[in-house]
N, CA and C atoms as a LAMMPS dump frame, in Angstrom:
ITEM: TIMESTEP
0
ITEM: NUMBER OF ATOMS
570
ITEM: BOX BOUNDS ff ff ff
-5.0000000000000000e+02 5.0000000000000000e+02
-5.0000000000000000e+02 5.0000000000000000e+02
-5.0000000000000000e+02 5.0000000000000000e+02
ITEM: ATOMS id mol type element x y z
1 1 1 N -200.11 120.454 -79.825
2 1 2 C -199.054 121.401 -79.685
3 1 3 C -198.413 121.226 -78.323
4 2 1 N -197.076 121.229 -78.332
5 2 2 C -196.329 121.05 -77.096
6 2 3 C -196.217 122.36 -76.363
7 3 1 N -196.273 122.254 -75.053
8 3 2 C -196.157 123.446 -74.23
9 3 3 C -194.77 123.452 -73.569
10 4 1 N -194.083 124.607 -73.574
11 4 2 C -192.757 124.76 -72.98
12 4 3 C -192.93 125.053 -71.505
13 5 1 N -192.26 124.256 -70.678
14 5 2 C -192.364 124.429 -69.23
15 5 3 C -191.002 124.862 -68.708
16 6 1 N -190.938 125.947 -67.941
17 6 2 C -189.701 126.439 -67.311
18 6 3 C -189.735 126.094 -65.841
19 7 1 N -188.686 125.452 -65.387
20 7 2 C -188.569 125.136 -63.967
21 7 3 C -187.358 125.901 -63.446
22 8 1 N -187.576 126.68 -62.439
23 8 2 C -186.499 127.475 -61.847
24 8 3 C -186.31 127.023 -60.408
25 9 1 N -185.058 126.669 -60.056
26 9 2 C -184.73 126.318 -58.676
27 9 3 C -183.967 127.489 -58.084
28 10 1 N -184.483 128.056 -57.051
29 10 2 C -183.835 129.182 -56.409
30 10 3 C -182.963 128.685 -55.252
31 11 1 N -181.733 129.233 -55.197
32 11 2 C -180.869 128.957 -54.052
33 11 3 C -180.043 127.692 -54.16
34 12 1 N -180.177 126.903 -55.215
35 12 2 C -179.36 125.694 -55.307
36 12 3 C -179.192 125.302 -56.755
37 13 1 N -178.105 124.664 -57.03
38 13 2 C -177.867 124.101 -58.348
39 13 3 C -177.84 122.591 -58.149
40 14 1 N -178.646 121.891 -58.874
41 14 2 C -178.716 120.446 -58.749
42 14 3 C -178.134 119.843 -60.012
43 15 1 N -177.187 118.956 -59.821
44 15 2 C -176.553 118.295 -60.941
45 15 3 C -177.07 116.872 -61.008
46 16 1 N -177.234 116.361 -62.219
47 16 2 C -177.746 115.005 -62.394
48 16 3 C -176.902 114.033 -61.589
49 17 1 N -177.565 113.153 -60.862
50 17 2 C -176.873 112.142 -60.088
51 17 3 C -176.394 112.652 -58.738
52 18 1 N -176.691 113.903 -58.418
53 18 2 C -176.225 114.48 -57.158
54 18 3 C -177.412 114.661 -56.236
55 19 1 N -177.207 114.34 -54.974
56 19 2 C -178.247 114.507 -53.976
57 19 3 C -178.504 116 -53.788
58 20 1 N -179.736 116.486 -53.955
59 20 2 C -180.025 117.912 -53.8
60 20 3 C -179.657 118.438 -52.419
61 21 1 N -179.604 117.585 -51.412
62 21 2 C -179.286 118.036 -50.061
63 21 3 C -177.839 118.498 -49.933
64 22 1 N -176.936 118.027 -50.836
65 22 2 C -175.532 118.411 -50.74
66 22 3 C -175.121 119.371 -51.859
67 23 1 N -176.072 119.857 -52.622
68 23 2 C -175.742 120.789 -53.71
69 23 3 C -175.246 122.112 -53.135
70 24 1 N -174.305 122.741 -53.841
71 24 2 C -173.737 124.018 -53.403
72 24 3 C -174.588 125.171 -53.878
73 25 1 N -174.477 126.272 -53.153
74 25 2 C -175.144 127.488 -53.587
75 25 3 C -174.416 128.015 -54.813
76 26 1 N -175.136 128.726 -55.702
77 26 2 C -174.476 129.265 -56.89
78 26 3 C -173.373 130.246 -56.498
79 27 1 N -172.248 130.154 -57.176
80 27 2 C -171.138 131.077 -56.965
81 27 3 C -170.313 130.781 -55.729
82 28 1 N -170.688 129.797 -54.939
83 28 2 C -169.946 129.475 -53.719
84 28 3 C -169.079 128.253 -53.985
85 29 1 N -167.78 128.439 -53.865
86 29 2 C -166.849 127.333 -54.037
87 29 3 C -166.263 127.042 -52.673
88 30 1 N -166.357 125.796 -52.269
89 30 2 C -165.837 125.439 -50.96
90 30 3 C -164.319 125.495 -50.987
91 31 1 N -163.758 126.257 -50.045
92 31 2 C -162.299 126.391 -49.999
93 31 3 C -161.696 125.178 -49.307
94 32 1 N -160.449 124.845 -49.695
95 32 2 C -159.809 123.713 -49.057
96 32 3 C -159.537 124.035 -47.592
97 33 1 N -159.513 123.001 -46.766
98 33 2 C -159.224 123.185 -45.356
99 33 3 C -157.831 123.765 -45.193
100 34 1 N -157.691 124.674 -44.25
101 34 2 C -156.379 125.267 -43.992
102 34 3 C -155.607 124.405 -42.994
103 35 1 N -154.324 124.734 -42.853
104 35 2 C -153.443 124.011 -41.943
105 35 3 C -153.08 124.914 -40.771
106 36 1 N -152.435 124.329 -39.776
107 36 2 C -152.018 125.076 -38.589
108 36 3 C -150.66 124.562 -38.132
109 37 1 N -149.836 125.473 -37.602
110 37 2 C -148.518 125.138 -37.07
111 37 3 C -148.354 125.878 -35.754
112 38 1 N -147.962 125.168 -34.695
113 38 2 C -147.766 125.817 -33.403
114 38 3 C -146.596 125.183 -32.672
115 39 1 N -146.032 125.946 -31.754
116 39 2 C -144.904 125.437 -30.993
117 39 3 C -144.3 126.506 -30.12
118 40 1 N -142.986 126.379 -29.892
119 40 2 C -142.273 127.282 -29.001
120 40 3 C -140.894 127.579 -29.583
121 41 1 N -140.385 128.787 -29.323
122 41 2 C -139.032 129.168 -29.707
123 41 3 C -138.2 129.165 -28.427
124 42 1 N -137.042 128.47 -28.465
125 42 2 C -136.213 128.359 -27.268
126 42 3 C -134.785 128.827 -27.523
127 43 1 N -134.105 129.22 -26.448
128 43 2 C -132.67 129.501 -26.459
129 43 3 C -131.997 128.134 -26.395
130 44 1 N -131.252 127.758 -27.421
131 44 2 C -130.656 126.42 -27.511
132 44 3 C -129.616 126.179 -26.423
133 45 1 N -129.027 127.232 -25.871
134 45 2 C -128.006 127.076 -24.846
135 45 3 C -128.591 126.625 -23.517
136 46 1 N -129.707 127.257 -23.089
137 46 2 C -130.255 126.934 -21.774
138 46 3 C -131.673 126.363 -21.808
139 47 1 N -132.295 126.293 -22.984
140 47 2 C -133.64 125.733 -23.117
141 47 3 C -134.763 126.656 -22.693
142 48 1 N -134.442 127.905 -22.328
143 48 2 C -135.479 128.852 -21.917
144 48 3 C -136.273 129.343 -23.117
145 49 1 N -137.586 129.561 -22.938
146 49 2 C -138.4 130.091 -24.034
147 49 3 C -138.009 131.524 -24.349
148 50 1 N -138.131 131.892 -25.627
149 50 2 C -137.796 133.249 -26.075
150 50 3 C -139.067 133.99 -26.459
151 51 1 N -139.356 135.052 -25.731
152 51 2 C -140.495 135.901 -26.09
153 51 3 C -140.035 136.924 -27.12
154 52 1 N -140.983 137.518 -27.81
155 52 2 C -140.747 138.535 -28.834
156 52 3 C -139.919 138.027 -30.023
157 53 1 N -139.978 136.741 -30.306
158 53 2 C -139.363 136.211 -31.534
159 53 3 C -140.459 136.172 -32.596
160 54 1 N -140.104 136.425 -33.847
161 54 2 C -141.078 136.395 -34.938
162 54 3 C -140.863 135.133 -35.761
163 55 1 N -141.896 134.311 -35.832
164 55 2 C -141.871 133.055 -36.594
165 55 3 C -142.657 133.282 -37.879
166 56 1 N -142.04 132.952 -39.031
167 56 2 C -142.711 133.162 -40.322
168 56 3 C -142.635 131.916 -41.196
169 57 1 N -143.738 131.634 -41.878
170 57 2 C -143.773 130.634 -42.949
171 57 3 C -143.745 131.404 -44.253
172 58 1 N -142.792 131.049 -45.129
173 58 2 C -142.671 131.733 -46.423
174 58 3 C -143.062 130.766 -47.531
175 59 1 N -144.092 131.127 -48.324
176 59 2 C -144.569 130.236 -49.386
177 59 3 C -143.711 130.32 -50.641
178 60 1 N -143.969 129.357 -51.541
179 60 2 C -143.366 129.416 -52.872
180 60 3 C -141.961 128.889 -52.948
181 61 1 N -141.683 127.779 -52.274
182 61 2 C -140.33 127.236 -52.299
183 61 3 C -140.18 126.09 -53.287
184 62 1 N -141.245 125.733 -53.972
185 62 2 C -141.158 124.654 -54.963
186 62 3 C -140.233 125.044 -56.104
187 63 1 N -139.285 124.216 -56.398
188 63 2 C -138.415 124.441 -57.544
189 63 3 C -137.492 125.63 -57.401
190 64 1 N -137.318 126.165 -56.2
191 64 2 C -136.367 127.238 -55.987
192 64 3 C -136.85 128.63 -56.364
193 65 1 N -138.118 128.791 -56.692
194 65 2 C -138.598 130.122 -57.026
195 65 3 C -139.375 130.679 -55.836
196 66 1 N -139.576 131.955 -55.835
197 66 2 C -140.357 132.538 -54.753
198 66 3 C -141.572 133.234 -55.35
199 67 1 N -142.534 133.48 -54.482
200 67 2 C -143.735 134.169 -54.94
201 67 3 C -143.808 135.509 -54.233
202 68 1 N -144.747 136.325 -54.653
203 68 2 C -144.932 137.595 -53.966
204 68 3 C -146.046 137.5 -52.936
205 69 1 N -146.477 136.268 -52.621
206 69 2 C -147.443 136.09 -51.532
207 69 3 C -146.743 136.409 -50.217
208 70 1 N -147.449 137.078 -49.333
209 70 2 C -146.869 137.458 -48.065
210 70 3 C -146.673 136.241 -47.17
211 71 1 N -145.626 136.285 -46.331
212 71 2 C -145.448 135.189 -45.382
213 71 3 C -146.508 135.257 -44.29
214 72 1 N -146.74 134.136 -43.642
215 72 2 C -147.649 134.06 -42.492
216 72 3 C -146.755 134.1 -41.256
217 73 1 N -146.942 135.103 -40.364
218 73 2 C -146.051 135.312 -39.217
219 73 3 C -146.824 135.444 -37.913
220 74 1 N -146.132 135.14 -36.808
221 74 2 C -146.669 135.339 -35.469
222 74 3 C -145.513 135.618 -34.523
223 75 1 N -145.73 136.52 -33.569
224 75 2 C -144.733 136.809 -32.538
225 75 3 C -144.986 135.913 -31.339
226 76 1 N -143.897 135.443 -30.726
227 76 2 C -144.04 134.579 -29.569
228 76 3 C -144.501 135.371 -28.355
229 77 1 N -145.225 134.692 -27.475
230 77 2 C -145.713 135.326 -26.248
231 77 3 C -144.665 135.182 -25.143
232 78 1 N -145.04 135.507 -23.906
233 78 2 C -144.087 135.459 -22.792
234 78 3 C -143.576 134.05 -22.503
235 79 1 N -144.254 133.031 -23.004
236 79 2 C -143.823 131.642 -22.833
237 79 3 C -143.095 131.11 -24.068
238 80 1 N -142.814 131.994 -25.024
239 80 2 C -142.127 131.585 -26.245
240 80 3 C -143.024 130.88 -27.242
241 81 1 N -144.331 130.856 -26.99
242 81 2 C -145.276 130.106 -27.835
243 81 3 C -145.732 130.927 -29.039
244 82 1 N -145.976 130.225 -30.139
245 82 2 C -146.518 130.831 -31.356
246 82 3 C -147.577 129.917 -31.934
247 83 1 N -148.519 130.494 -32.682
248 83 2 C -149.562 129.733 -33.374
249 83 3 C -149.789 130.401 -34.721
250 84 1 N -149.634 129.639 -35.787
251 84 2 C -149.932 130.11 -37.141
252 84 3 C -151.145 129.327 -37.626
253 85 1 N -152.247 130.034 -37.878
254 85 2 C -153.481 129.385 -38.303
255 85 3 C -153.876 129.88 -39.684
256 86 1 N -154.836 129.199 -40.283
257 86 2 C -155.358 129.612 -41.58
258 86 3 C -154.326 129.523 -42.695
259 87 1 N -153.426 128.557 -42.593
260 87 2 C -152.35 128.411 -43.58
261 87 3 C -152.871 127.683 -44.812
262 88 1 N -152.691 128.278 -45.975
263 88 2 C -153.103 127.663 -47.233
264 88 3 C -152.195 126.458 -47.502
265 89 1 N -152.76 125.302 -47.834
266 89 2 C -151.927 124.128 -48.109
267 89 3 C -150.927 124.403 -49.23
268 90 1 N -149.648 124.18 -48.937
269 90 2 C -148.558 124.414 -49.89
270 90 3 C -147.254 123.992 -49.22
271 91 1 N -146.144 124.256 -49.92
272 91 2 C -144.812 124.008 -49.355
273 91 3 C -144.264 125.338 -48.837
274 92 1 N -143.604 125.275 -47.67
275 92 2 C -143.124 126.484 -47.002
276 92 3 C -141.725 126.274 -46.436
277 93 1 N -141.009 127.387 -46.278
278 93 2 C -139.827 127.393 -45.431
279 93 3 C -140.245 128.112 -44.159
280 94 1 N -139.638 127.719 -43.057
281 94 2 C -139.954 128.335 -41.782
282 94 3 C -138.724 129.081 -41.296
283 95 1 N -138.947 130.267 -40.789
284 95 2 C -137.85 131.085 -40.282
285 95 3 C -138.239 131.753 -38.979
286 96 1 N -137.227 132.146 -38.208
287 96 2 C -137.468 132.829 -36.944
288 96 3 C -136.43 133.932 -36.79
289 97 1 N -136.868 135.064 -36.219
290 97 2 C -135.982 136.214 -36.074
291 97 3 C -136.207 136.84 -34.705
292 98 1 N -135.111 137.233 -34.057
293 98 2 C -135.194 137.957 -32.787
294 98 3 C -133.914 138.74 -32.607
295 99 1 N -134.042 139.965 -32.142
296 99 2 C -132.894 140.834 -31.895
297 99 3 C -131.918 140.142 -30.941
298 100 1 N -130.623 140.109 -31.34
299 100 2 C -129.589 139.541 -30.488
300 100 3 C -129.442 138.039 -30.587
301 101 1 N -130.219 137.382 -31.467
302 101 2 C -130.177 135.927 -31.634
303 101 3 C -130.082 135.588 -33.113
304 102 1 N -129.628 134.363 -33.378
305 102 2 C -129.679 133.842 -34.743
306 102 3 C -130.28 132.449 -34.714
307 103 1 N -130.925 132.07 -35.811
308 103 2 C -131.556 130.762 -35.921
309 103 3 C -130.497 129.702 -36.178
310 104 1 N -130.604 128.586 -35.468
311 104 2 C -129.667 127.485 -35.676
312 104 3 C -130.02 126.724 -36.949
313 105 1 N -129.068 125.986 -37.448
314 105 2 C -129.276 125.148 -38.627
315 105 3 C -128.888 123.722 -38.262
316 106 1 N -129.835 122.811 -38.129
317 106 2 C -131.256 122.952 -38.467
318 106 3 C -131.995 123.723 -37.384
319 107 1 N -133.034 124.401 -37.802
320 107 2 C -133.845 125.221 -36.913
321 107 3 C -134.623 124.367 -35.919
322 108 1 N -135.039 123.183 -36.367
323 108 2 C -135.833 122.292 -35.529
324 108 3 C -135.396 120.854 -35.756
325 109 1 N -135.493 120.067 -34.704
326 109 2 C -135.203 118.636 -34.836
327 109 3 C -136.45 117.861 -35.261
328 110 1 N -137.637 118.504 -35.153
329 110 2 C -138.903 117.832 -35.454
330 110 3 C -139.346 117.953 -36.909
331 111 1 N -138.995 119.054 -37.562
332 111 2 C -139.479 119.28 -38.926
333 111 3 C -138.307 119.664 -39.83
334 112 1 N -138.404 119.351 -41.129
335 112 2 C -137.339 119.739 -42.063
336 112 3 C -137.392 121.232 -42.381
337 113 1 N -136.386 121.73 -43.078
338 113 2 C -136.331 123.16 -43.41
339 113 3 C -137.412 123.558 -44.408
340 114 1 N -137.877 122.619 -45.231
341 114 2 C -139.005 122.86 -46.136
342 114 3 C -140.111 121.898 -45.711
343 115 1 N -141.285 122.464 -45.409
344 115 2 C -142.39 121.611 -44.972
345 115 3 C -143.552 121.736 -45.945
346 116 1 N -144.209 120.608 -46.164
347 116 2 C -145.406 120.572 -47.011
348 116 3 C -146.604 120.437 -46.09
349 117 1 N -147.477 121.43 -46.112
350 117 2 C -148.681 121.402 -45.294
351 117 3 C -149.877 121.118 -46.183
352 118 1 N -150.647 120.125 -45.808
353 118 2 C -151.834 119.751 -46.565
354 118 3 C -153.093 120.238 -45.871
355 119 1 N -154.246 120.088 -46.523
356 119 2 C -155.513 120.51 -45.933
357 119 3 C -155.754 119.822 -44.593
358 120 1 N -156.02 120.611 -43.566
359 120 2 C -156.319 120.061 -42.253
360 120 3 C -155.116 119.659 -41.417
361 121 1 N -153.892 119.804 -41.942
362 121 2 C -152.704 119.455 -41.154
363 121 3 C -152.631 120.345 -39.922
364 122 1 N -152.242 119.752 -38.802
365 122 2 C -152.107 120.488 -37.548
366 122 3 C -150.821 120.023 -36.878
367 123 1 N -149.734 120.755 -37.13
368 123 2 C -148.449 120.426 -36.521
369 123 3 C -148.343 121.194 -35.211
370 124 1 N -148.244 120.467 -34.105
371 124 2 C -148.162 121.099 -32.796
372 124 3 C -146.885 120.65 -32.096
373 125 1 N -146.466 121.433 -31.112
374 125 2 C -145.309 121.067 -30.301
375 125 3 C -143.973 121.225 -31.002
376 126 1 N -143.916 122.03 -32.067
377 126 2 C -142.671 122.234 -32.81
378 126 3 C -141.749 123.132 -31.983
379 127 1 N -140.487 122.717 -31.812
380 127 2 C -139.492 123.51 -31.093
381 127 3 C -138.528 124.114 -32.087
382 128 1 N -138.446 125.448 -32.096
383 128 2 C -137.512 126.158 -32.965
384 128 3 C -136.365 126.673 -32.096
385 129 1 N -135.125 126.453 -32.551
386 129 2 C -133.947 126.742 -31.736
387 129 3 C -133.193 127.972 -32.222
388 130 1 N -132.841 128.826 -31.269
389 130 2 C -132.05 130.017 -31.568
390 130 3 C -130.884 130.091 -30.584
391 131 1 N -129.855 130.825 -30.981
392 131 2 C -128.694 131.002 -30.111
393 131 3 C -128.364 132.48 -30.03
394 132 1 N -127.983 132.899 -28.827
395 132 2 C -127.633 134.302 -28.608
396 132 3 C -126.385 134.652 -29.414
397 133 1 N -126.4 135.837 -30.013
398 133 2 C -125.23 136.335 -30.727
399 133 3 C -124.214 136.834 -29.705
400 134 1 N -122.986 136.894 -30.131
401 134 2 C -121.922 137.336 -29.241
402 134 3 C -121.572 138.801 -29.446
403 135 1 N -120.54 139.228 -28.739
404 135 2 C -120.012 140.576 -28.91
405 135 3 C -118.495 140.503 -28.801
406 136 1 N -117.844 141.457 -29.407
407 136 2 C -116.382 141.561 -29.352
408 136 3 C -116.077 142.943 -28.786
409 137 1 N -115.306 142.972 -27.705
410 137 2 C -114.93 144.234 -27.09
411 137 3 C -113.42 144.292 -26.935
412 138 1 N -112.895 145.486 -26.854
413 138 2 C -111.462 145.643 -26.671
414 138 3 C -111.098 147.098 -26.454
415 139 1 N -109.81 147.327 -26.428
416 139 2 C -109.3 148.687 -26.232
417 139 3 C -108.201 148.921 -27.251
418 140 1 N -108.315 150.012 -27.991
419 140 2 C -107.353 150.391 -29.021
420 140 3 C -106.378 151.393 -28.398
421 141 1 N -105.08 151.054 -28.475
422 141 2 C -104.058 151.931 -27.868
423 141 3 C -102.903 152.133 -28.838
424 142 1 N -102.164 153.218 -28.611
425 142 2 C -100.921 153.46 -29.343
426 142 3 C -99.848 152.525 -28.786
427 143 1 N -98.684 152.483 -29.437
428 143 2 C -97.588 151.618 -28.99
429 143 3 C -97.162 151.918 -27.553
430 144 1 N -97.269 153.168 -27.134
431 144 2 C -96.851 153.535 -25.781
432 144 3 C -97.936 153.25 -24.738
433 145 1 N -99.105 152.716 -25.144
434 145 2 C -100.172 152.364 -24.22
435 145 3 C -101.236 153.422 -24.037
436 146 1 N -101.043 154.609 -24.617
437 146 2 C -102.066 155.652 -24.525
438 146 3 C -103.272 155.276 -25.387
439 147 1 N -104.488 155.667 -24.939
440 147 2 C -105.69 155.342 -25.724
441 147 3 C -105.653 155.971 -27.113
442 148 1 N -106.234 155.253 -28.064
443 148 2 C -106.363 155.724 -29.449
444 148 3 C -107.839 156.052 -29.661
445 149 1 N -108.253 157.298 -29.473
446 149 2 C -109.669 157.666 -29.652
447 149 3 C -110.029 157.845 -31.126
448 150 1 N -111.275 157.552 -31.458
449 150 2 C -111.787 157.808 -32.805
450 150 3 C -111.262 156.877 -33.878
451 151 1 N -110.688 155.751 -33.484
452 151 2 C -110.205 154.784 -34.481
453 151 3 C -111.368 154.105 -35.187
454 152 1 N -111.311 154.033 -36.521
455 152 2 C -112.35 153.395 -37.338
456 152 3 C -111.984 151.93 -37.502
457 153 1 N -112.725 151.043 -36.811
458 153 2 C -112.438 149.612 -36.816
459 153 3 C -113.461 148.862 -37.641
460 154 1 N -112.984 147.817 -38.308
461 154 2 C -113.857 146.984 -39.124
462 154 3 C -113.672 145.541 -38.686
463 155 1 N -114.787 144.838 -38.508
464 155 2 C -114.795 143.425 -38.156
465 155 3 C -115.066 142.644 -39.433
466 156 1 N -114.173 141.72 -39.77
467 156 2 C -114.334 140.924 -40.998
468 156 3 C -114.43 139.451 -40.637
469 157 1 N -115.446 138.818 -41.16
470 157 2 C -115.672 137.401 -40.9
471 157 3 C -117.059 137.007 -41.354
472 158 1 N -117.664 135.992 -40.705
473 158 2 C -119.011 135.556 -41.083
474 158 3 C -120.058 136.663 -41.014
475 159 1 N -119.842 137.634 -40.118
476 159 2 C -120.725 138.789 -40.019
477 159 3 C -119.848 140.021 -39.892
478 160 1 N -119.954 140.948 -40.823
479 160 2 C -119.11 142.142 -40.794
480 160 3 C -119.718 143.204 -39.883
481 161 1 N -118.859 144.097 -39.406
482 161 2 C -119.336 145.186 -38.577
483 161 3 C -118.325 146.32 -38.547
484 162 1 N -118.773 147.475 -38.081
485 162 2 C -117.899 148.646 -37.933
486 162 3 C -118.108 149.23 -36.55
487 163 1 N -117.021 149.782 -36.001
488 163 2 C -117.091 150.436 -34.702
489 163 3 C -116.054 151.557 -34.676
490 164 1 N -116.241 152.491 -33.766
491 164 2 C -115.3 153.593 -33.571
492 164 3 C -114.88 153.555 -32.099
493 165 1 N -113.59 153.695 -31.851
494 165 2 C -113.104 153.669 -30.471
495 165 3 C -113.477 154.961 -29.753
496 166 1 N -113.76 154.83 -28.457
497 166 2 C -114.152 155.979 -27.627
498 166 3 C -112.917 156.782 -27.219
499 167 1 N -113.126 157.813 -26.429
500 167 2 C -112.028 158.655 -25.94
501 167 3 C -111.02 157.835 -25.127
502 168 1 N -111.489 156.771 -24.487
503 168 2 C -110.584 155.915 -23.711
504 168 3 C -110.028 154.765 -24.555
505 169 1 N -110.362 154.741 -25.874
506 169 2 C -109.86 153.716 -26.783
507 169 3 C -110.701 152.449 -26.84
508 170 1 N -111.787 152.396 -26.077
509 170 2 C -112.616 151.193 -26.039
510 170 3 C -113.515 151.095 -27.275
511 171 1 N -113.758 149.854 -27.717
512 171 2 C -114.66 149.602 -28.846
513 171 3 C -115.487 148.365 -28.545
514 172 1 N -116.6 148.226 -29.263
515 172 2 C -117.502 147.078 -29.072
516 172 3 C -118.226 146.789 -30.385
517 173 1 N -118.233 145.523 -30.774
518 173 2 C -119.03 145.034 -31.902
519 173 3 C -120.147 144.177 -31.311
520 174 1 N -121.39 144.481 -31.666
521 174 2 C -122.575 143.767 -31.155
522 174 3 C -123.112 142.797 -32.195
523 175 1 N -123.921 141.861 -31.737
524 175 2 C -124.632 140.901 -32.596
525 175 3 C -123.689 140.185 -33.552
526 176 1 N -122.652 139.568 -33.002
527 176 2 C -121.638 138.876 -33.782
528 176 3 C -121.979 137.387 -33.857
529 177 1 N -122.045 136.869 -35.071
530 177 2 C -122.278 135.445 -35.292
531 177 3 C -121.03 134.651 -34.915
532 178 1 N -121.178 133.359 -34.554
533 178 2 C -120.005 132.547 -34.255
534 178 3 C -119.103 132.422 -35.485
535 179 1 N -117.809 132.337 -35.271
536 179 2 C -116.87 132.155 -36.368
537 179 3 C -115.545 132.834 -36.091
538 180 1 N -114.668 132.773 -37.059
539 180 2 C -113.357 133.4 -36.966
540 180 3 C -113.418 134.787 -37.585
541 181 1 N -112.806 135.766 -36.917
542 181 2 C -112.862 137.159 -37.339
543 181 3 C -111.483 137.799 -37.345
544 182 1 N -111.41 138.876 -38.059
545 182 2 C -110.221 139.734 -38.082
546 182 3 C -110.705 141.151 -37.821
547 183 1 N -109.988 141.873 -36.947
548 183 2 C -110.306 143.273 -36.694
549 183 3 C -109.261 144.111 -37.404
550 184 1 N -109.726 145.06 -38.225
551 184 2 C -108.838 145.887 -39.045
552 184 3 C -109.036 147.348 -38.642
553 185 1 N -107.922 148.06 -38.457
554 185 2 C -107.969 149.495 -38.206
555 185 3 C -107.853 150.187 -39.54
556 186 1 N -108.896 150.885 -39.943
557 186 2 C -108.899 151.593 -41.216
558 186 3 C -108.053 152.872 -41.096
559 187 1 N -107.309 153.213 -42.157
560 187 2 C -106.529 154.447 -42.091
561 187 3 C -107.434 155.661 -41.996
562 188 1 N -106.96 156.725 -41.313
563 188 2 C -107.795 157.925 -41.191
564 188 3 C -107.991 158.584 -42.547
565 189 1 N -109.108 159.3 -42.668
566 189 2 C -109.396 160.034 -43.905
567 189 3 C -108.369 161.16 -44.061
568 190 1 N -107.875 161.384 -45.293
569 190 2 C -106.872 162.448 -45.498
570 190 3 C -107.431 163.831 -45.305
C-alpha cells in the first residue's frame, strides 16, 4: 500500500527549474523600477531660476486620451530646482505653472513635449523655460480730456481680460500673454 506524503514549504514558492534562493514570497509581486526626472525652471529672458513654480507630469497621453490618474508634481525651491521621483514607467506630458508667467513652446530644448519614461530612467539637468506675462495700462478719458471713471473695459486677443477704470480714468490688465489685442469699452448698463 502506498503512503501519501505531504510536503509543505513555508515562506517560499518554488517553481520547477527555478533556484529556490531567488523564489518570491507568496503574494508578493515585484514592482517595476520607477523613474525620476529633475532639473530647473528658468526665466527665459534673463536665465534666472524661478522659485515657487509647479512642475507636473501628466500620465495617459497615448493615443490622445487621458486618464484619471493624478499627475506627479513638485514645486521648485529657491534655486528653481525640482525633483520628481517614484514615477511609474509610462508616457507623460510635462507642464509648468507659476503666477505671472507662461510656459514657452517648446518648454525645454532637452526633452520633447511627450516623454516616455521606462523603468529606472533618471533624467537630470532638464531646463524648463518660462516667460513673464505682460500688462497693459492706460487712461480712459472723455473727448475733452476729463477722466472717465467706472468704464467697463474688455481686452480681446490671445488672452481675454476685463478691467474697470478708476476715478482718475486709469485701468490695468494683468497677466497678459504676448500677442495682438484690442481694448473695447463696453456700453454702460441701462
